[in-house]
C-alpha positions as CSV (number, residue, x, y, z in Angstrom):
1,X,0.0,-0.1,0.0
2,X,3.1,2.5,0.9
3,X,4.5,1.9,-2.8
4,X,0.7,3.1,-4.3
5,X,0.7,6.3,-1.9
6,X,4.0,7.4,-3.7
7,X,3.1,6.9,-6.6
8,X,-0.3,8.7,-5.9
9,X,1.5,11.5,-4.8
10,X,3.4,11.2,-7.6
11,X,0.7,11.3,-9.9
12,X,-1.9,14.1,-8.0
13,X,-0.7,17.2,-10.4
14,X,-2.1,15.1,-13.1
15,X,-5.1,14.3,-10.2
16,X,-5.5,18.0,-10.1
17,X,-4.5,19.2,-13.7
18,X,-8.2,18.0,-14.9
19,X,-9.5,20.5,-13.3
20,X,-7.7,22.7,-15.4
21,X,-8.0,21.0,-18.3
22,X,-11.9,20.9,-18.7
23,X,-13.8,23.8,-17.1
24,X,-14.7,26.0,-19.4
25,X,-13.5,24.4,-22.2
26,X,-16.2,23.1,-24.8
27,X,-16.2,19.6,-25.7
28,X,-13.7,19.6,-29.0
29,X,-11.5,21.6,-26.9
30,X,-11.6,18.8,-24.3
31,X,-11.4,16.5,-26.6
32,X,-8.4,18.0,-27.6
33,X,-6.8,17.7,-24.0
34,X,-7.2,13.8,-23.8
35,X,-6.0,12.6,-27.9
36,X,-4.9,9.6,-26.1
37,X,-8.3,8.3,-24.2
38,X,-11.6,7.3,-24.9
39,X,-14.1,10.2,-24.8
40,X,-17.6,10.0,-25.7
41,X,-20.9,12.1,-25.3
42,X,-23.8,10.6,-23.7
43,X,-27.5,11.6,-24.6
44,X,-28.8,15.1,-23.9
45,X,-29.9,16.1,-20.3
46,X,-32.3,18.7,-21.5
47,X,-30.7,21.7,-22.1
48,X,-26.7,20.0,-20.3
49,X,-24.7,16.9,-21.8
50,X,-22.4,14.9,-20.6
51,X,-19.1,14.4,-21.7
52,X,-17.2,11.2,-20.6
53,X,-13.2,10.8,-20.9
54,X,-11.8,6.8,-19.9
55,X,-8.8,7.4,-17.9
56,X,-6.3,4.5,-16.7
57,X,-8.0,3.9,-13.1
58,X,-10.6,6.1,-13.3
59,X,-13.5,7.7,-15.3
60,X,-13.7,11.8,-15.7
61,X,-17.4,12.8,-16.7
62,X,-18.2,16.7,-17.7
63,X,-21.4,18.3,-17.4
64,X,-21.6,20.5,-20.5
65,X,-23.7,23.8,-19.9
66,X,-26.7,24.2,-22.5
67,X,-23.3,26.8,-24.9
68,X,-21.8,23.3,-25.0
69,X,-19.3,24.8,-22.0
70,X,-18.0,22.7,-18.7
71,X,-19.3,24.3,-15.3
72,X,-18.4,21.2,-13.8
73,X,-16.6,17.4,-13.7
74,X,-16.8,14.3,-12.3
75,X,-14.0,11.8,-11.5
76,X,-15.1,8.7,-10.2
77,X,-12.3,6.2,-9.3
78,X,-12.2,2.6,-10.1
79,X,-10.9,1.3,-6.5
80,X,-12.2,3.0,-3.6
81,X,-9.0,3.4,-2.0
82,X,-7.4,5.6,-3.9
83,X,-10.6,8.3,-2.8
84,X,-8.8,8.1,1.1
85,X,-5.3,8.5,-0.3
86,X,-6.6,11.0,-2.6
87,X,-7.8,12.9,0.1
88,X,-4.7,13.3,2.4
89,X,-3.2,14.5,-0.6
90,X,-5.5,17.3,-0.9
91,X,-5.4,18.1,2.4
92,X,-1.5,18.5,2.2
93,X,-1.1,20.2,-0.8
94,X,-4.3,22.2,-1.5
95,X,-6.6,25.0,0.9
96,X,-8.9,23.3,2.6
97,X,-12.3,25.0,2.2
98,X,-14.4,23.1,4.3
99,X,-13.7,19.3,4.9
100,X,-13.8,17.3,1.5
101,X,-13.8,20.5,-0.3
102,X,-10.4,21.6,-0.9
103,X,-9.0,25.0,-3.3
104,X,-6.7,24.3,-6.0
105,X,-5.5,27.2,-8.4
106,X,-8.8,29.2,-9.8
107,X,-11.5,26.3,-8.9
108,X,-12.5,24.2,-5.7
109,X,-12.6,20.3,-5.5
110,X,-15.2,18.3,-3.7
111,X,-15.2,14.5,-2.5
112,X,-19.0,13.9,-2.6
113,X,-20.9,10.3,-2.2
114,X,-23.8,9.1,-3.2
115,X,-25.9,5.8,-2.8
116,X,-25.2,5.5,-6.6
117,X,-21.8,5.8,-7.0
118,X,-20.3,5.6,-4.2
119,X,-17.7,8.2,-3.8
120,X,-15.9,10.4,-6.3
121,X,-14.6,14.0,-6.6
122,X,-16.3,16.8,-8.2
123,X,-14.5,19.9,-10.1
124,X,-16.0,22.9,-10.0
125,X,-15.1,27.0,-10.3
126,X,-17.8,27.8,-7.5
127,X,-17.8,26.3,-4.1
128,X,-21.2,24.6,-3.3
129,X,-21.7,24.1,-7.3
130,X,-22.5,20.5,-6.3
131,X,-25.4,20.8,-4.2
132,X,-27.2,21.0,-7.2
133,X,-25.2,18.8,-9.8
134,X,-26.7,21.2,-12.9
135,X,-25.1,24.6,-14.2
């Protein structure tokens, strides 16, 4: 487990960069940021749509607003053990706003839990955006 923690600490810059690579970008711009990954547009949800990016050990889902711009992102890990490690790394390397909410650069990272999907991280430009998943 210790080796896994060291590897994740090294990958932390990649993890926090996801918010920078998706927030306020259009679908085409996001696809350019992830040329090696499988990217799929999911059916429209009224005015909002989802864009799903398959990563090595996780799935990054972008919530696209009515203008086609990503207003929030959600990172779902395949291995639940990663959440606790990334939570501790966020505590060490990001500004803590409240428990399970951090500010990094100009956006927020929040650790959320859902009965349907378990734990996931949310990226957004505003704090409290995640109480209402739609922009």
